C-alpha positions as CSV (number, residue, x, y, z in Angstrom):
1,X,99.8,23.6,-113.5
2,X,103.0,21.8,-114.5
3,X,103.3,21.6,-118.3
4,X,104.2,25.0,-119.9
5,X,103.1,23.8,-123.3
6,X,99.4,23.6,-122.4
7,X,97.4,26.8,-122.6
8,X,95.5,26.6,-119.4
9,X,98.3,25.4,-117.3
10,X,101.3,27.2,-118.8
11,X,99.6,30.6,-119.2
12,X,98.3,30.7,-115.7
13,X,101.7,29.8,-114.3
14,X,102.8,33.4,-114.7
15,X,100.5,34.3,-111.8
16,X,102.2,31.9,-109.4
17,X,104.9,34.2,-108.1
18,X,105.7,37.8,-107.5
19,X,108.5,39.5,-109.3
20,X,111.9,39.6,-107.5
21,X,111.3,43.2,-106.6
22,X,108.4,42.2,-104.4
23,X,110.6,40.1,-102.1
24,X,112.8,43.1,-101.5
25,X,114.0,42.9,-97.9
26,X,114.0,45.9,-95.6
27,X,117.5,47.6,-95.5
28,X,120.1,45.4,-93.8
29,X,121.3,48.4,-91.8
30,X,118.0,48.3,-89.7
31,X,118.6,46.1,-86.7
32,X,115.8,43.7,-85.5
33,X,116.0,45.4,-82.1
34,X,114.8,48.7,-83.7
35,X,111.5,47.0,-84.7
36,X,110.4,46.6,-81.1
37,X,109.7,49.0,-78.2
38,X,110.6,46.5,-75.4
39,X,113.2,43.9,-74.7
40,X,110.4,41.4,-74.1
41,X,109.1,41.9,-77.7
42,X,112.6,41.6,-79.1
43,X,113.3,38.4,-77.2
44,X,110.0,36.8,-78.3
45,X,110.7,37.6,-81.9
46,X,114.3,36.3,-81.7
47,X,113.3,33.0,-80.0
48,X,110.0,32.2,-81.7
49,X,109.7,34.1,-85.1
50,X,113.0,35.2,-86.5
51,X,113.9,31.8,-88.0
52,X,110.4,31.2,-89.5
53,X,110.1,31.2,-93.3
54,X,107.4,33.1,-95.1
55,X,105.4,31.4,-97.8
56,X,106.1,33.1,-101.1
57,X,103.0,35.2,-101.9
58,X,101.2,34.5,-105.2
59,X,98.5,36.2,-107.1
60,X,96.2,35.5,-110.0
61,X,96.7,37.1,-113.4
62,X,93.2,38.3,-114.4
63,X,94.4,39.2,-117.9
64,X,94.6,35.5,-118.6
65,X,91.3,34.5,-117.0
66,X,89.3,37.5,-118.2
67,X,88.7,35.9,-121.6
68,X,88.1,32.4,-120.3
69,X,84.8,31.0,-119.1
70,X,85.9,29.2,-116.0
71,X,83.0,28.8,-113.5
72,X,85.4,28.9,-110.6
73,X,86.6,32.4,-111.5
74,X,83.0,33.5,-111.6
75,X,82.5,32.0,-108.1
76,X,85.4,34.1,-106.8
77,X,83.9,37.1,-108.5
78,X,80.5,36.5,-107.0
79,X,82.2,36.2,-103.5
80,X,84.2,39.4,-104.1
81,X,87.5,37.6,-103.7
82,X,89.1,38.8,-107.0
83,X,90.6,42.0,-105.6
84,X,92.3,40.0,-102.8
85,X,93.6,37.1,-104.9
86,X,94.9,39.4,-107.6
87,X,96.6,41.8,-105.1
88,X,100.2,42.4,-106.1
89,X,102.3,44.4,-103.6
90,X,105.8,44.3,-102.1
91,X,106.4,42.0,-99.2
92,X,108.9,42.5,-96.4
93,X,109.4,39.3,-94.5
94,X,111.0,40.8,-91.5
95,X,108.2,43.2,-91.0
96,X,105.6,40.4,-91.5
97,X,107.3,38.3,-88.8
98,X,107.6,41.3,-86.4
99,X,103.8,42.0,-86.9
100,X,102.8,38.4,-86.0
101,X,105.3,38.2,-83.2
102,X,103.5,41.1,-81.5
103,X,100.0,40.2,-82.6
104,X,97.1,40.1,-80.1
105,X,93.5,39.4,-81.0
106,X,90.9,41.1,-78.9
107,X,87.2,40.7,-79.7
108,X,87.8,40.3,-83.5
109,X,90.3,43.2,-83.5
110,X,94.0,42.7,-84.5
111,X,96.4,44.6,-82.4
112,X,100.2,44.7,-83.1
113,X,103.2,47.0,-83.0
114,X,106.1,47.4,-85.4
115,X,108.7,50.1,-85.4
116,X,107.1,51.5,-82.2
117,X,103.9,52.1,-84.2
118,X,100.8,50.5,-82.7
119,X,98.3,49.1,-85.3
120,X,94.7,48.4,-84.5
121,X,92.9,46.6,-87.3
122,X,89.1,46.2,-86.8
123,X,86.7,44.6,-89.2
124,X,86.1,47.8,-91.0
125,X,89.8,48.6,-91.6
126,X,90.4,44.9,-92.5
127,X,87.8,45.2,-95.3
128,X,89.4,48.5,-96.5
129,X,92.8,46.8,-96.7
130,X,91.7,43.4,-98.3
131,X,88.2,44.0,-99.7
132,X,87.3,40.7,-97.8
133,X,83.9,40.8,-96.1
134,X,83.6,39.5,-92.6
135,X,80.2,38.1,-93.4
136,X,79.7,34.3,-93.7
137,X,80.0,31.2,-91.7
138,X,82.9,30.9,-89.2
139,X,85.3,28.2,-90.2
140,X,88.2,27.0,-88.1
141,X,89.0,23.6,-89.7
142,X,85.7,22.0,-88.8
143,X,82.1,22.4,-90.0
144,X,79.9,25.0,-88.4
145,X,76.5,23.7,-87.3
146,X,74.8,25.7,-90.1
147,X,76.6,23.5,-92.7
148,X,76.9,20.2,-90.8
149,X,73.9,18.6,-92.3
150,X,74.3,20.0,-95.8
151,X,77.9,19.0,-96.5
152,X,78.9,15.6,-97.7
153,X,82.4,14.5,-98.5
154,X,81.2,11.9,-100.9
155,X,78.9,14.3,-102.8
156,X,81.6,16.9,-103.0
157,X,84.1,14.4,-104.4
158,X,81.5,13.4,-107.0
159,X,81.2,17.1,-107.9
160,X,84.9,17.6,-108.1
161,X,86.4,14.4,-109.5
162,X,86.6,13.2,-113.1
163,X,85.2,9.8,-112.3
164,X,84.1,7.6,-109.4
165,X,87.2,5.5,-109.3
166,X,89.3,8.6,-108.3
167,X,87.3,8.9,-105.1
168,X,88.8,5.7,-103.6
169,X,91.4,6.3,-100.9
170,X,93.4,9.5,-100.6
171,X,92.2,12.2,-103.0
172,X,94.9,13.8,-105.2
173,X,94.6,16.9,-107.4
174,X,95.3,14.8,-110.4
175,X,91.9,13.2,-109.9
176,X,90.1,16.5,-110.1
177,X,88.2,17.8,-113.1
178,X,89.8,20.9,-114.7
179,X,87.5,23.4,-113.0
180,X,88.0,21.9,-109.6
181,X,91.7,21.6,-110.2
182,X,91.9,25.4,-110.8
183,X,89.7,26.1,-107.8
184,X,91.9,24.0,-105.5
185,X,95.0,25.6,-106.9
186,X,93.7,29.1,-106.1
187,X,92.6,28.0,-102.6
188,X,95.8,26.3,-101.4
189,X,98.3,28.7,-103.1
190,X,96.6,32.1,-102.7
191,X,93.5,32.1,-100.5
192,X,94.6,29.7,-97.8
193,X,98.3,29.1,-98.7
194,X,100.3,26.3,-97.3
195,X,103.8,25.1,-97.9
196,X,103.3,21.3,-98.1
197,X,100.9,18.6,-99.3
198,X,99.8,20.8,-102.2
199,X,99.0,17.7,-104.3
200,X,96.6,16.3,-101.8
201,X,93.0,17.4,-101.4
202,X,92.2,17.6,-97.7
203,X,88.7,17.5,-96.1
204,X,89.2,21.2,-95.3
205,X,89.9,21.9,-99.0
206,X,86.8,20.0,-100.0
207,X,84.7,22.0,-97.5
208,X,85.9,25.3,-99.0
209,X,85.5,24.0,-102.6
210,X,82.0,22.9,-101.8
211,X,81.2,26.3,-100.4
212,X,82.3,28.0,-103.6
213,X,80.5,25.4,-105.8
214,X,77.2,25.8,-103.9
215,X,77.5,29.6,-103.3
C-alpha cells in the first residue's frame, strides 16, 4: 500500500482517492443559512457540524482486481459489497454535514432535511441507493449473541497473520498476510472508513475480517 514499485501495492493505490472533481464544493454564493428551514437547524449546524472535516471518500478500482485471484475480493463479491466499494460519485462536504446535522433515526428509517427538502430513507430506498442489504447480524462495536461463541480473537489472528510471533501484543497491519492486509485496507478505508490508527488492527477490525473469512 506504500511502495509504488510493487504491482499489488502500487497498482491498487490508484483507487485510494477520488479525482479532484469529486471534491467540488457547492457554489460559494450559497449561504449556509439557505440550507435550513429554521433558525434552530442553522444554529445546530454552525455550533456542532460546520467545523467538522469529512474523510476523503475512496473507492476500489475493479479494473485492477478483476484479473487477480484475491480471495478477499471474492468474499466482497459474495456479500454483494462490490457495487458499494467501487462507487465513484461527486461529494459535497457542506451538504453531507447539513444532512447529518438534521438527521433523525426513527425505527430504522433515516429522516433529514437539506435545502428545505425532507428526505425519508427507509431500508428499501437505502438498498436502492447503496445496493447494501440490511440482512445480517447487527453490529455496534460488540459481538452479537449469535456470534459470541463462534468468534475467537486468537483464531482470527492465526488466520490473518503471517506467523505466530506477529500475534504478540498490539497487532499491526505489517503483521498481516497479503490477503488479510488487502481486506483490512478495504475495510478501514472504504467500508468502515476512519481517519486515524489505520496501521493498527483493532478487535472490531478482526471481527469484520473474521466475518468475511468465514462467510
